[in-house]
N, C-alpha and C positions, 0 to 999 in steps of 0.2 A: 619293514625293509627284512632282509636276510642279514645273519651276520656272514662274514668272510667264511668260505670253504675250510672247513676242516680235512686233512687227512686221513685216512682211512687206509696206514700201509699197508704192503703184501705181507705176509708171514712166509719165511724159509726156514724148512726142517734141515738145518744143516746136517743132523744126522738122524734117524729113526729106526730104536731100536724097539720090536713088538712082540709080546709073549704070545702063547696060548690064550684061549677064549676063556675064561674066569669062571666061576659057578654062576654070579651075577650078572653074564651074559656081555661083559666088557675084557675090552685087550688091555691090559697095563703096556705099558711105553715108557721110555726113557727117549729124551732128546734134548737137542742144545737148538735154541730156536732164536732167530735173528729177524729182524725186520729191516724193509727197504725205505729208501726216500722215493718211491711210487709208489701209489695204489688208486683206492677210488677218492672221490672228493663228495663231502657232503655239508649241507647247510642247512640252515632252520629259521624260520621267520612265525610272528605269532598267526595267531588264524582262529576261526571260529571252533574249528575239528580236527585231531589228529588226523595227518593223510602222510602218504609219501607220493612223491613223484620221480620217477626214473629216468633219466637220460645217458648222452654219452654212446660210445661206441660198442659197448656190449650190453644195452639195456635191454636189446631183444631177448636176450637169455634168460630175462626173470620174467618177461610175458605169460601171465597165466599162472604164474609161483603161488599166489592169493597174499598168505599171510608171512609179509616178508621180516626178516630179524629184526632189522630197524624198529617196526611198529611195535613187535613183540616184547621187544627189551623196554622199549619207553613204555610201553603198559603196565610191564614188571616195576619199571622205576616208580610211578605212581602210586601201586600197590605197598612198595617198600616205605615211600615215604608220606605214605596215608593221606595223600593227595587225591581229587577227583582227576579224572583220565584230561590229560592237557590240551589245549588247542595250541597245537605246532605242525607248522607244513616242511616239512622234510623233503630236500630234491638232494638225490643218489646221483652224483655225476659218476656212472659203474665204466670203469677204465680197467680193471682187472676180467681176466677170460673167467668164464662159468666155470666151474666145477673144476676149480684148475690147480690143488692143491696149494693153495698162497692163504687160505682163511679170508676169504674176502665177505662173506657172510658177515661171519665174528667179527671182523674190523671193521665194517659197516656198523654192527651195533654196538661196539665201544665208542667210536667217534660220536654214534648219536645220542650216547646215554651222557659223555661229557658234555654236547651241548646243551641236551635238555634240562641236565644240573646248572648251567649259567642261564639259559633261558630263564627258567622258573624261580633262578634267585634260592635253590637249597643246597642248606650247609653238610653236605655230604662229600664225604673223602674218597679217594680213588679205590679204599679196601672195601666200601659199601658198596661203591658201583661194579667193580669187581663180583663182588657177590649176587649182584643183579645179575651181569653179563652170563655168570654161571649155568643161571636159568634158561637160558638160551643154547646152550654148548658145552661141552668141556673144555674147548678151548677160548671160551669168552673171555675168562681172565686174564690169560694170558695176549689175548689181543686188546684187551682195554688198557693195559700197563704199556704194551707195546714197549718193551725193553728185552735185550737181551736174556735168556734164560735158561736154567735146566728146567725141563720139563718133565716128571713122571706121574705114577698113578693111572690115571686115564687121561692126563695130560693138566690136570688141576692141581698137581701139588710143584710149587715153582721156585728156583732160588736163583734169581736174581744173578748177571755175570756181567760186572762192570768193567773187568777186564778184557773182555772180547775187543779186539782190535777191528777197526773198519775195515770190511772183505771188498772191493772192486769184485763186482759181479756183472753176469749177464742172465739175463732170465729169459728162456723161450718157452713159450706154448706153440704147440703145432697145428692147433684149432680145432683138437679133437676133446670130448670132454671125458672125464675120468672119475665117475660118480661112486664114492666112497665107498658105499654099501659093497656094492659089486666085487669093488677091488678087497674089502676084507674079508668077501667069502671066496675069493680065491686062493687068499692068505691059509686060509682056515683047511682048505682042501689041498694043501701042500704040505712039504715042511716046516716044523714048526720050530723060530727061533726064541731066544728069551729077551726082557727087556731089561738089557745089563745097562748098568752106566758107567761107563770106562771113567779110568782114571782121568784127570783132566792132563792138559799137556803139561811138560817139564816149565815151560814158559810160554806167556802170550805175545809172543813177539808173531808179526805175519807168519815167517817162512814156518816156524815150529809149530804155529795153528793150522797150517795148509798142508804137513807133513801129516801130523794127527788124526786131522778128518779122513785123510787118505785110508787110515786103517779103519775107518768106522763104516755103516753101512744104513739103507734104508730099506728094512726089510720087506716093505711092500711094492718095491719097485719090479721085481720079478712077476708078480702075479699083475700089477698093472700093464705091463708090457705084455704078459697075454692077451692081457683083454684089449689090448690098442697096440700095435706093431706100430703107430706114430710114434708111441713114446720113445722106442728102440731107437728108431731115425733121428730123431732129436735128438737124444744123448749121442750119436756118431755125430753127428752136425756140428755139435758144442765142443764135443773132444776133439774135431780138425781144428778149431780155428787156435791162429796163434799164438802163445803165451796162454792157454788155458791149462791150468796146473791142477783143477780136480774139475770132475762133472760127476752130476748126480741129481737124481728127481726127487722132489719136494713134495709132502707129504701123501698123500694119494694120488698124486699127480692130477694132469697130466704136462705140467709145468717141471721145466728141465732148468739146472743152471750148471754155470762154470765159472769159478773163483780164479784171479790174475792176483800177479803182485802190483799192478799200479792201475789206476784209474783211468790215464792213457791207454793202456793195455785194451783193458776193457771196452772202452769209447769204440776203438779200432774193429775190435773182434765184433761189436753191434753191428757195427758199419757194413761189414763185411757181411754176416749172415744177414740183414735186412735187404741187401741186394742180391743176395743168393734165394732166398726164402721170401719171396714179396707176399705170400699167402698167412706167414705166420706172424705173431705178438712176438718182438725182440725189444728187452728192453735193457740198456745198461744203468748199473745204480750200484750202491754203497750200500750193503747190508752190517748192521750194528746191531 
């Protein structure tokens, strides 16, 4: 019998400062990351062999993917724990768009690792699981912890930020993919920025944080828009919503977000945009 599904929350980069390619072929970055109360759902049940079934509104986007991050992460967990490959059947309810800048695959892997730890009775803490998550992607550890954090280095140097207030938000994806590799190549061909970590806001009240975020940036937004003009259309649409205080793209796109003063304002804005753009993915949420 499967356990109750676990949430694999959407990751949102409130800002993303990216430096030039380094000698090792990586881009240094600085970001403040928050997690939504919406995301994919994943459950697990005992089985003869390790397997993954994908359902949900965005399941088709993973057709033909082959080795999903969930399976890679659980196999890596077995190696780290010194156990045989586990017999576990995972079911992933894919509710987040694919290639959306929301860390969906890494978040799925993080949730699966916690479920596998419990199902197998492993006495491993979250730090050990985070090290396993790092083997499947640089943002694996942040998505495993799923806590507001400053991310630096390649995204793997984390400083948790418990003072970040809940941020009422609307997430919007215009239904186009934004592959990370292509966006970074576009960034490399244009003006280079720096992976500067800004000084924190003078206080962590919601109005001050919103004003502070307005002075930050997402250095991947311009190259992503150049590759997918629909992202610019989505940014304009959320900026026009009543009460929107700040709009920005998350990660390498194509999801954009708007921040609001209240949950009620975000809910109203999401309802308006859902009526205007019925083919888009629109979700009101709270980021924290």
